[in-house]
Rosetta silent file (secondary structure, phi, psi, omega in degrees, C-alpha in Angstrom):
SEQUENCE: MTTPLLEFKNFSLKIGEKKFIEDFSLKVEKGNVVLIYGPRDSGKSALLRSVVHLNEELFESIKSEGYIFFKGENVVELDRKKLRKKIAYIDTSFIESLSPLTVNQIIKLVKGNNVDLYHDNMIKLLKELEILDLLKKGVHTRVGELHGNERVLFLLFVALLREPEVVALDCIVDHLDDDAALKVQKVVLSLKQKYTLILATRRLPNFLSIADKVVVLQNGKAAFIGSKKEMMLTFSKEE
SCORE:     score description
SCORE:     0.000 S_00000001
   1 L     0.000  136.088 -177.252  -26.735    0.523    1.893 S_00000001
   2 L   -75.029  139.120  179.099  -23.762   -0.980    0.208 S_00000001
   3 L   -74.038  131.070  179.532  -21.072   -2.568    2.460 S_00000001
   4 L   -64.765  151.584  175.762  -17.722   -0.739    2.138 S_00000001
   5 L   -61.920  -42.873  178.968  -14.917   -2.848    0.713 S_00000001
   6 E  -137.141  135.733 -177.352  -12.775   -1.940    3.728 S_00000001
   7 E  -143.925  132.061  172.535  -13.871   -0.296    6.953 S_00000001
   8 E  -104.920  130.331 -178.901  -12.073    0.749   10.141 S_00000001
   9 E  -130.281  108.055  179.976  -14.522    1.194   13.072 S_00000001
  10 E    47.509   47.230 -176.660  -13.370    2.858   16.285 S_00000001
  11 E   -86.099  132.251  173.190  -10.016    1.117   15.815 S_00000001
  12 E  -130.403  149.704 -177.551   -7.221    1.634   18.292 S_00000001
  13 E  -140.095  131.456  178.972   -3.768    0.110   18.419 S_00000001
  14 E  -125.679  123.937  174.628   -1.206   -0.096   21.143 S_00000001
  15 E  -114.456  116.149 -168.913    2.253   -1.520   20.586 S_00000001
  16 L    63.363 -124.642 -179.815    4.140   -2.081   23.852 S_00000001
  17 L   -99.471    2.000 -172.838    3.370    0.996   25.935 S_00000001
  18 E  -104.970  135.453  175.104    2.870    3.323   23.010 S_00000001
  19 E   -91.498  121.459 -176.159   -0.535    4.064   21.420 S_00000001
  20 E   -95.147  -40.688  179.177   -0.147    4.247   17.650 S_00000001
  21 E  -130.283  138.279 -174.316   -3.796    4.597   16.616 S_00000001
  22 E  -129.567  115.494  171.384   -6.648    6.039   18.649 S_00000001
  23 E    48.084   55.784 -177.069  -10.375    5.613   17.856 S_00000001
  24 E   -98.421  129.356  175.641   -9.980    5.644   14.054 S_00000001
  25 E  -129.346  135.915 -174.232  -12.948    5.170   11.710 S_00000001
  26 E  -162.139  136.579  171.358  -12.874    5.164    7.942 S_00000001
  27 E  -110.459  126.494  176.615  -14.930    3.641    5.056 S_00000001
  28 E  -111.920  115.446 -178.975  -13.149    2.734    1.894 S_00000001
  29 L   -87.704  156.634  178.437  -15.427    2.083   -1.035 S_00000001
  30 L   -56.393  133.940  179.782  -14.575   -0.134   -3.980 S_00000001
  31 L    88.271  -10.913 -175.611  -12.626    1.763   -6.593 S_00000001
  32 L   -74.692  159.819  167.780  -11.648    4.598   -4.280 S_00000001
  33 E  -119.273  109.894 -178.051   -8.238    6.090   -3.887 S_00000001
  34 E  -106.755  125.095 -179.810   -7.639    7.013   -0.258 S_00000001
  35 E  -107.081  124.057  178.571   -4.576    9.128    0.630 S_00000001
  36 E  -108.380  109.646 -174.468   -3.341    8.908    4.205 S_00000001
  37 E  -111.010  141.246  179.609   -1.030   11.873    4.980 S_00000001
  38 L   178.628  156.982  174.585    0.933   12.506    8.134 S_00000001
  39 L   -70.981  176.196  176.372    4.441   13.126    9.401 S_00000001
  40 L   -56.737  138.676  179.071    6.799   10.411   10.502 S_00000001
  41 L    68.226   23.519  177.241    5.433    8.409   13.509 S_00000001
  42 L   -86.810  -11.443 -179.942    1.836    9.692   12.962 S_00000001
  43 L   113.551    0.289 -173.399    0.553    6.094   12.701 S_00000001
  44 H   -60.732  -51.739 -173.350    0.272    5.578    8.974 S_00000001
  45 H   -66.982  -43.280  179.181    2.349    2.426    8.649 S_00000001
  46 H   -56.974  -39.356  178.372    0.946    0.900   11.871 S_00000001
  47 H   -68.004  -43.412 -179.759   -2.572    1.419   10.515 S_00000001
  48 H   -67.601  -45.278 -179.806   -1.886   -0.174    7.119 S_00000001
  49 H   -58.995  -30.054 -179.470   -0.029   -3.059    8.719 S_00000001
  50 H   -60.962  -34.693 -174.655   -3.053   -3.753   10.925 S_00000001
  51 H   -66.268  -32.266 -179.407   -5.218   -4.585    7.948 S_00000001
  52 L  -109.554   13.695  176.087   -3.039   -7.528    7.066 S_00000001
  53 L    64.396   29.353 -179.312   -1.984   -8.544   10.553 S_00000001
  54 L   -77.914  -30.683  177.829    1.667   -7.612    9.947 S_00000001
  55 H   -56.845  -34.644 -176.250    2.132   -5.829   13.305 S_00000001
  56 H   -69.630  -21.144  179.670    1.770   -9.138   15.111 S_00000001
  57 H   -92.418  -11.295 -178.900    4.731  -10.519   13.176 S_00000001
  58 H  -103.346  -25.898 -171.373    6.928   -7.506   13.839 S_00000001
  59 L  -130.222  150.899  179.816    6.204   -6.728   17.467 S_00000001
  60 L   -79.119  -44.972 -172.221    5.754   -8.874   20.672 S_00000001
  61 L  -108.295  106.356  179.043    3.175   -6.815   22.549 S_00000001
  62 E  -122.323  125.987  173.782    0.101   -5.889   20.485 S_00000001
  63 E  -131.694  133.264 -178.310   -3.234   -4.712   21.820 S_00000001
  64 E  -135.062  155.685  177.862   -6.105   -3.500   19.693 S_00000001
  65 E  -135.928  154.997 -177.017   -9.659   -2.321   20.198 S_00000001
  66 E    83.065 -158.022 -172.855  -12.452   -1.797   17.667 S_00000001
  67 E  -140.819  155.755  167.078  -12.695   -3.460   14.285 S_00000001
  68 E  -126.084  125.989 -175.868  -11.331   -3.664   10.798 S_00000001
  69 E  -116.169  138.158  169.956  -13.744   -5.206    8.253 S_00000001
  70 E  -117.462  116.112 -174.829  -13.014   -6.487    4.730 S_00000001
  71 L    55.866   32.624  176.084  -16.199   -7.009    2.717 S_00000001
  72 L    88.148   -4.158  178.534  -18.129   -6.899    5.972 S_00000001
  73 E  -102.152  134.744  176.440  -16.007   -9.584    7.638 S_00000001
  74 E   -61.295  122.349 -175.095  -13.754   -8.962   10.674 S_00000001
  75 H   -62.897  -24.629  179.972  -10.203   -9.350    9.416 S_00000001
  76 H   -61.435  -29.409 -176.247   -9.264  -10.995   12.755 S_00000001
  77 H   -93.132   -6.197 -178.995  -11.434  -13.993   11.698 S_00000001
  78 L   -91.940  147.796  176.689  -10.046  -14.269    8.128 S_00000001
  79 L   -61.523  122.949 -174.634   -7.260  -16.573    6.987 S_00000001
  80 H   -62.445  -42.224 -179.874   -4.116  -14.340    6.822 S_00000001
  81 H   -59.254  -44.690 -178.038   -2.731  -15.965    3.643 S_00000001
  82 H   -69.597  -41.083  179.936   -6.036  -15.478    1.798 S_00000001
  83 H   -59.457  -43.405 -177.671   -6.356  -11.897    3.218 S_00000001
  84 H   -74.969  -12.737  170.112   -2.959  -10.911    2.052 S_00000001
  85 H   -76.726  -37.462 -174.929   -3.789  -12.136   -1.424 S_00000001
  86 H   -82.308  -35.636  178.619   -6.826   -9.937   -1.570 S_00000001
  87 E  -119.687  109.693 -175.839   -5.093   -6.923    0.134 S_00000001
  88 E   -93.888  115.967  178.345   -1.598   -6.317   -1.063 S_00000001
  89 E   -97.522  126.674 -177.517    0.537   -4.248    1.397 S_00000001
  90 E  -125.308  121.821 -179.587    3.704   -2.809    0.009 S_00000001
  91 E  -128.955  133.361 -177.551    6.480   -1.297    2.112 S_00000001
  92 L   -63.297  -15.982  174.613    9.888   -0.455    0.586 S_00000001
  93 L   -64.580  -17.479  175.028   11.677   -2.143    3.474 S_00000001
  94 H   -59.338  -28.229 -178.202   10.703   -5.349    1.741 S_00000001
  95 H   -53.348  -43.812 -172.952   13.485   -4.595   -0.725 S_00000001
  96 H   -59.339  -44.653 -177.461   16.138   -5.395    1.856 S_00000001
  97 H   -74.447  -24.349 -177.330   14.868   -8.995    2.467 S_00000001
  98 H   -92.803  -12.336 -174.233   14.369   -9.559   -1.327 S_00000001
  99 L   -50.486  -42.160 -175.394   17.716   -8.137   -2.374 S_00000001
 100 L   -74.078  -18.654 -176.831   19.648  -11.432   -2.635 S_00000001
 101 L   -85.035  150.405  175.750   16.911  -12.970   -4.815 S_00000001
 102 E   -85.062  164.218  176.914   16.616  -12.703   -8.556 S_00000001
 103 H   -55.244  -46.963  178.155   13.642  -11.370  -10.470 S_00000001
 104 H   -55.026  -49.137 -179.312   12.994  -14.884  -11.722 S_00000001
 105 H   -59.256  -43.395 -179.486   13.101  -16.447   -8.223 S_00000001
 106 H   -70.163  -36.327  176.550   10.611  -14.023   -6.804 S_00000001
 107 H   -64.169  -38.059 -179.764    8.107  -14.391   -9.620 S_00000001
 108 H   -73.047  -28.691  173.635    8.291  -18.121   -9.206 S_00000001
 109 H   -61.474  -38.821 -177.028    7.765  -17.823   -5.428 S_00000001
 110 H   -82.818  -42.371 -170.987    4.520  -15.972   -6.163 S_00000001
 111 H  -108.819   -7.931 -178.417    3.187  -17.788   -9.254 S_00000001
 112 L   102.611  156.269 -175.189    4.854  -21.222   -9.026 S_00000001
 113 L   -67.134  -22.582 -177.466    7.806  -22.858  -10.786 S_00000001
 114 L   -89.785   10.973 -177.048    5.823  -23.436  -14.012 S_00000001
 115 L   -64.118  141.435  179.810    5.079  -19.766  -14.554 S_00000001
 116 L   -97.321  102.413 -177.629    5.625  -18.503  -18.122 S_00000001
 117 L   -59.697  -20.223 -177.022    7.591  -15.306  -17.805 S_00000001
 118 L  -110.150   19.174  172.282    6.786  -14.384  -21.373 S_00000001
 119 L   -62.834  147.673 -176.766    3.061  -14.993  -21.241 S_00000001
 120 H   -50.765  -49.380 -179.450    0.941  -12.259  -22.787 S_00000001
 121 H   -62.645  -33.291  177.839   -0.543  -11.304  -19.377 S_00000001
 122 H   -68.240  -49.191  178.134    2.883  -11.143  -17.791 S_00000001
 123 H   -57.731  -44.020 -176.680    4.194   -8.924  -20.635 S_00000001
 124 H   -62.696  -42.736 -179.613    1.080   -6.701  -20.478 S_00000001
 125 H   -67.426  -41.049 -178.754    1.542   -6.110  -16.635 S_00000001
 126 H   -67.476  -34.888  176.537    5.249   -5.345  -17.040 S_00000001
 127 H   -69.082  -39.631  179.308    4.398   -2.859  -19.789 S_00000001
 128 H   -64.242  -34.149  178.736    1.703   -1.176  -17.656 S_00000001
 129 L   -86.787   -0.589  179.927    4.174   -0.784  -14.888 S_00000001
 130 L    57.386   43.062  179.149    6.811    0.419  -17.383 S_00000001
 131 L  -131.663   27.219  177.392    9.376   -2.137  -16.265 S_00000001
 132 L   -58.238  -23.477  179.539    9.412   -4.404  -19.329 S_00000001
 133 H   -62.494  -16.033  178.176   13.171   -3.720  -19.453 S_00000001
 134 H   -58.772  -41.439  177.303   13.517   -6.130  -16.519 S_00000001
 135 H   -70.732  -29.023  179.056   13.155   -8.963  -18.993 S_00000001
 136 H   -74.846  -38.445  177.241   15.586   -7.394  -21.394 S_00000001
 137 H   -65.294  -29.810 -177.447   18.114   -6.946  -18.626 S_00000001
 138 L   119.773  129.847 -176.538   17.633  -10.561  -17.686 S_00000001
 139 L   -71.381   -9.119  177.090   15.379  -12.368  -15.225 S_00000001
 140 L   -95.091   15.613  172.280   18.467  -13.421  -13.244 S_00000001
 141 L   -68.249  134.216  178.485   19.068   -9.874  -12.258 S_00000001
 142 E   -83.540  143.366 -179.910   19.082   -9.580   -8.460 S_00000001
 143 H   -54.063  -38.501  179.279   16.603   -7.260   -6.823 S_00000001
 144 H   -61.954  -16.284  179.323   19.405   -5.559   -4.970 S_00000001
 145 H   -92.478   -4.318  176.389   20.816   -4.501   -8.343 S_00000001
 146 L   -81.190  160.628 -174.887   17.728   -2.573   -9.313 S_00000001
 147 L  -127.502  147.592  170.496   17.638    1.145   -8.719 S_00000001
 148 H    41.754 -117.518 -173.290   15.248    3.809   -7.396 S_00000001
 149 H   -67.174  -23.046 -178.892   11.848    3.753   -8.970 S_00000001
 150 H   -67.356  -37.787  177.890   12.600    0.397  -10.708 S_00000001
 151 H   -64.804  -44.720 -179.930   12.774   -1.302   -7.332 S_00000001
 152 H   -62.903  -43.727  175.791    9.483    0.184   -6.226 S_00000001
 153 H   -65.327  -30.557  178.343    7.740   -0.719   -9.454 S_00000001
 154 H   -70.346  -42.232  176.406    9.031   -4.244   -9.202 S_00000001
 155 H   -54.766  -44.269  178.652    7.607   -4.510   -5.674 S_00000001
 156 H   -61.484  -44.228 -178.570    4.266   -3.320   -7.123 S_00000001
 157 H   -58.398  -48.397  178.033    4.516   -5.797   -9.936 S_00000001
 158 H   -55.851  -44.379 -179.370    5.055   -8.701   -7.447 S_00000001
 159 H   -58.969  -44.967 -172.890    2.000   -7.501   -5.412 S_00000001
 160 H   -74.005  -20.530  172.897   -0.220   -7.341   -8.482 S_00000001
 161 H   -59.250  -25.661 -179.948    0.754  -10.860   -9.574 S_00000001
 162 L   -82.737   -1.180  175.891   -1.427  -12.014   -6.653 S_00000001
 163 L    59.885   56.813 -179.607   -4.429  -10.327   -8.318 S_00000001
 164 L   -75.887  165.617  171.598   -5.465   -8.306   -5.210 S_00000001
 165 L   -96.458  -33.379 -178.384   -8.549   -6.214   -4.755 S_00000001
 166 E  -121.588  134.290  176.021   -6.979   -3.569   -2.541 S_00000001
 167 E  -118.577  118.957  179.831   -3.390   -2.216   -2.916 S_00000001
 168 E  -106.000  116.772 -178.308   -1.964   -0.436    0.187 S_00000001
 169 E  -107.666  114.751 -171.672    1.180    1.566   -0.650 S_00000001
 170 E  -103.619   93.886  175.971    3.152    2.622    2.440 S_00000001
 171 L    52.345   46.607 -175.762    5.255    5.710    1.690 S_00000001
 172 L   -70.182  -20.923 -177.856    6.623    4.072   -1.510 S_00000001
 173 L  -114.077   -0.065 -176.246    7.895    7.307   -3.114 S_00000001
 174 L   -62.845  -23.465 -175.753    8.902    9.344   -0.044 S_00000001
 175 L   -99.386   -1.540 -177.821   12.509    8.310   -0.290 S_00000001
 176 L   -91.159  156.595  172.800   12.842    8.853   -4.088 S_00000001
 177 L   -72.014  168.865 -174.463   14.079   11.935   -5.945 S_00000001
 178 H   -59.358  -41.722 -179.252   11.486   13.947   -7.762 S_00000001
 179 H   -62.275  -47.619  179.916   12.028   12.419  -11.189 S_00000001
 180 H   -68.431  -35.617  178.932   11.812    8.875   -9.927 S_00000001
 181 H   -63.802  -37.726 -177.433    8.781    9.723   -7.742 S_00000001
 182 H   -67.142  -40.000 -179.886    6.986   11.210  -10.778 S_00000001
 183 H   -63.140  -41.838  177.957    7.455    7.918  -12.772 S_00000001
 184 H   -64.765  -46.440  177.114    5.969    5.903   -9.893 S_00000001
 185 H   -54.806  -45.968 -179.113    3.043    8.363   -9.543 S_00000001
 186 H   -58.286  -39.957  178.578    2.284    8.032  -13.179 S_00000001
 187 H   -70.847  -42.060  176.926    2.029    4.232  -12.900 S_00000001
 188 H   -57.927  -41.769 -179.752   -0.086    4.372   -9.749 S_00000001
 189 H   -59.487  -32.170 -179.628   -2.444    6.710  -11.554 S_00000001
 190 H   -74.101  -19.478 -179.507   -2.972    4.084  -14.304 S_00000001
 191 H   -79.056  -16.687 -173.652   -3.907    1.528  -11.588 S_00000001
 192 L   -53.985  -32.183 -174.103   -6.776    3.697  -10.346 S_00000001
 193 L   -77.792  -19.276 -173.226   -9.190    2.092  -12.832 S_00000001
 194 L  -106.835  -28.994 -171.388   -8.482   -1.483  -11.666 S_00000001
 195 L  -128.003  154.536  165.763   -7.840   -1.454   -7.958 S_00000001
 196 E   -79.795  127.217 -175.745   -8.929    0.137   -4.705 S_00000001
 197 E  -119.801  138.792  172.936   -5.850    2.044   -3.533 S_00000001
 198 E  -124.026  119.049 -169.857   -4.719    3.259   -0.118 S_00000001
 199 E  -120.213  109.111  173.956   -1.654    5.501   -0.352 S_00000001
 200 E   -94.753  142.733 -177.451    0.269    6.599    2.787 S_00000001
 201 E  -158.946  150.155  172.673    2.757    9.401    2.411 S_00000001
 202 L   -96.219   -8.146 -178.834    4.663   12.058    4.313 S_00000001
 203 L  -116.118   94.817 -170.811    4.706   14.211    1.104 S_00000001
 204 H   -48.826  -45.730 -178.513    1.201   15.421    0.379 S_00000001
 205 H   -59.497  -17.160 -171.895    1.565   16.457   -3.250 S_00000001
 206 H   -53.689  -50.952 -175.196    2.632   12.944   -4.330 S_00000001
 207 L  -125.092    7.591 -173.351   -0.786   11.533   -4.881 S_00000001
 208 H   -57.247  -35.649 -175.843   -3.215   14.276   -3.984 S_00000001
 209 H   -63.090  -26.067 -178.608   -4.330   14.761   -7.583 S_00000001
 210 H  -104.590    0.429 -173.351   -5.816   11.230   -7.809 S_00000001
 211 L   -78.134  134.141  172.524   -7.214   10.928   -4.308 S_00000001
 212 L   -85.964  -31.156 -176.821  -10.925   10.530   -3.789 S_00000001
 213 E  -140.831  142.343  176.673  -10.649   10.836   -0.011 S_00000001
 214 E  -119.116  136.335  177.034   -7.899   12.297    2.183 S_00000001
 215 E  -119.544  124.378  178.939   -7.071   11.345    5.698 S_00000001
 216 E  -104.802  117.863  177.657   -4.689   13.559    7.820 S_00000001
 217 E   -99.094  134.413  173.415   -3.195   11.583   10.676 S_00000001
 218 E  -140.673  116.541 -174.919   -1.642   13.274   13.679 S_00000001
 219 L    50.396   44.233  174.228   -0.340   11.280   16.643 S_00000001
 220 L    80.476    2.524 -179.645   -2.493    8.368   15.684 S_00000001
 221 E  -116.182  148.617  176.241   -5.736   10.392   15.403 S_00000001
 222 E   -76.876  103.914 -179.693   -7.671   11.432   12.333 S_00000001
 223 E   -77.691  -27.313 -178.987   -7.268   15.227   12.291 S_00000001
 224 E  -157.489  141.648  170.185   -9.246   15.325    9.017 S_00000001
 225 E  -141.756  127.263 -177.344  -11.191   12.991    6.733 S_00000001
 226 E   168.381 -171.160  176.218  -12.820   14.302    3.545 S_00000001
 227 L   -71.987  164.050  178.991  -12.242   15.281   -0.063 S_00000001
 228 H   -64.477  -33.494  178.274   -9.073   16.961   -1.255 S_00000001
 229 H   -66.170  -43.713  178.659  -11.126   20.125   -1.894 S_00000001
 230 H   -63.226  -38.818 -179.520  -12.474   20.078    1.649 S_00000001
 231 H   -64.874  -42.703 -178.728   -9.002   19.488    3.026 S_00000001
 232 H   -65.407  -36.467  178.715   -7.547   22.422    1.166 S_00000001
 233 H   -66.676  -47.794 -177.270  -10.342   24.682    2.343 S_00000001
 234 H   -61.494  -50.284 -176.671  -10.049   23.477    5.953 S_00000001
 235 H   -75.352  -25.580  175.116   -6.301   23.853    6.263 S_00000001
 236 H   -73.231  -31.761  176.758   -6.112   27.116    4.385 S_00000001
 237 H   -67.558  -38.688  178.771   -8.656   28.551    6.856 S_00000001
 238 H   -63.164  -30.956  176.733   -6.533   27.412    9.758 S_00000001
 239 L   -69.344    0.000    0.000   -3.595   29.205    8.366 S_00000001
């Protein structure tokens, strides 16, 4: 049997006195698109942050049970820097901390001072993400000056510069208007052929069309795990 690229096994998470995730199990195969759907405070973000040990950097009191495996290895035992290169976690709140920096500065932080901003591979990636205009506007543009979907796509660009295997997107379009959200969805769809994607959202239709597997989270528990067809049948019956 093939080892899943990423696996949650009876994973539970408690932050302070609150239980965010309870006995969660999920296998993510290489090349899959997994959609994690749930309302605010259902545990989506806490779950994704757990994969890259980000909760430990945000909160003082963290307790977890069970396991998270990446390529069969317990993520607790993996080097965090290397893990975060292989698994790119993107949360739009990152924009606030990056706002004072320019496009040029951030790219150099990721790729080094000698990076060629006009290298064919760089141009190709910017085209794929439909943000080639960033170079036309000027690499000294501050991130805080970018707007809507452009900000989100630049975050995605920075994550992909690390050449990850898994891209975890945490509610990246939930705050955008419909037109901007559609542009981001189109780009994410194009990534399906190259990366394993985990997409968390409060708005189910956003990525449902490209999902191989759907997880419905309610109060930190998996209320449903299965295909989008099974989900539609299950929830239509309940209604």
